[in-house]
C-alpha positions as CSV (number, residue, x, y, z in Angstrom):
1,X,181.9,161.0,113.8
2,X,179.4,162.9,111.1
3,X,177.5,165.3,112.3
4,X,173.4,165.0,111.5
5,X,173.2,168.5,109.2
6,X,176.1,166.8,106.4
7,X,174.5,163.2,106.6
8,X,171.2,164.4,104.9
9,X,173.4,166.4,102.9
10,X,176.1,164.1,101.8
11,X,175.8,160.2,100.0
12,X,178.4,159.4,101.8
13,X,178.0,155.5,100.1
14,X,178.9,157.7,96.4
15,X,181.4,160.0,97.9
16,X,183.5,156.8,99.0
17,X,183.2,155.7,95.7
18,X,184.2,158.5,93.9
19,X,187.2,158.1,96.4
20,X,187.9,154.4,95.3
21,X,187.6,154.7,91.6
22,X,189.5,157.6,91.4
23,X,192.3,155.9,93.7
24,X,192.6,152.8,92.3
25,X,192.3,155.0,88.6
26,X,194.7,157.2,88.9
27,X,197.4,155.1,90.5
28,X,196.8,152.1,87.2
29,X,196.9,154.3,84.7
30,X,199.6,156.3,86.4
31,X,201.1,152.4,86.3
32,X,201.2,151.2,83.2
33,X,201.9,154.3,81.3
34,X,205.3,154.5,83.4
35,X,205.9,150.6,82.2
36,X,205.2,152.3,78.8
37,X,208.0,154.2,79.0
38,X,210.4,151.1,81.0
39,X,209.3,149.9,77.2
40,X,210.5,152.6,75.6
41,X,213.3,153.1,77.2
42,X,214.4,149.7,77.2
43,X,213.7,148.5,74.0
44,X,215.5,151.7,72.3
45,X,218.4,150.6,73.9
46,X,218.8,147.2,73.8
47,X,217.8,147.1,69.8
48,X,221.2,149.5,70.4
49,X,222.5,147.5,71.6
50,X,221.4,144.9,69.1
51,X,219.4,142.9,70.9
52,X,217.1,142.0,69.0
53,X,215.0,139.6,70.4
54,X,214.7,141.7,73.8
55,X,214.1,145.4,72.5
56,X,211.1,143.5,70.6
57,X,209.4,142.1,74.2
58,X,209.6,145.0,75.4
59,X,208.4,147.0,72.7
60,X,205.7,144.8,72.6
61,X,205.4,146.0,76.5
62,X,205.4,149.3,75.5
63,X,203.2,148.4,73.3
64,X,200.4,146.8,75.1
65,X,200.7,149.5,77.8
66,X,200.4,152.3,75.5
67,X,197.1,151.8,73.9
68,X,195.8,150.7,77.6
69,X,197.1,153.9,78.8
70,X,194.4,154.9,75.6
71,X,191.7,153.1,76.1
72,X,191.5,154.4,79.8
73,X,192.5,157.5,79.2
74,X,189.0,157.5,76.2
75,X,187.1,155.5,79.7
76,X,186.7,158.5,81.5
77,X,185.9,160.8,78.5
78,X,182.8,159.0,77.8
79,X,182.4,158.4,81.4
80,X,182.3,162.1,82.7
81,X,180.8,163.0,80.0
82,X,177.5,160.5,79.7
83,X,174.4,161.7,81.0
84,X,173.6,159.4,83.7
């Protein structure tokens, strides 16, 4: 139950929107970054074992996920610095 005073001060819809976006962004970016690390380590291991095709696939995964992480960080910076 919300206090009547808080309702006049807090925009609950905007607050829930921020919490939702923060959760999705945090979990999503963390997951994609973990795939980047997985791709880099597996590619190195497989290349060392002579499995070039599989190493290339993991390297491609690491590259795509790395670009996604950088794009997410850049998007966050743009959103934070935009005047709106």
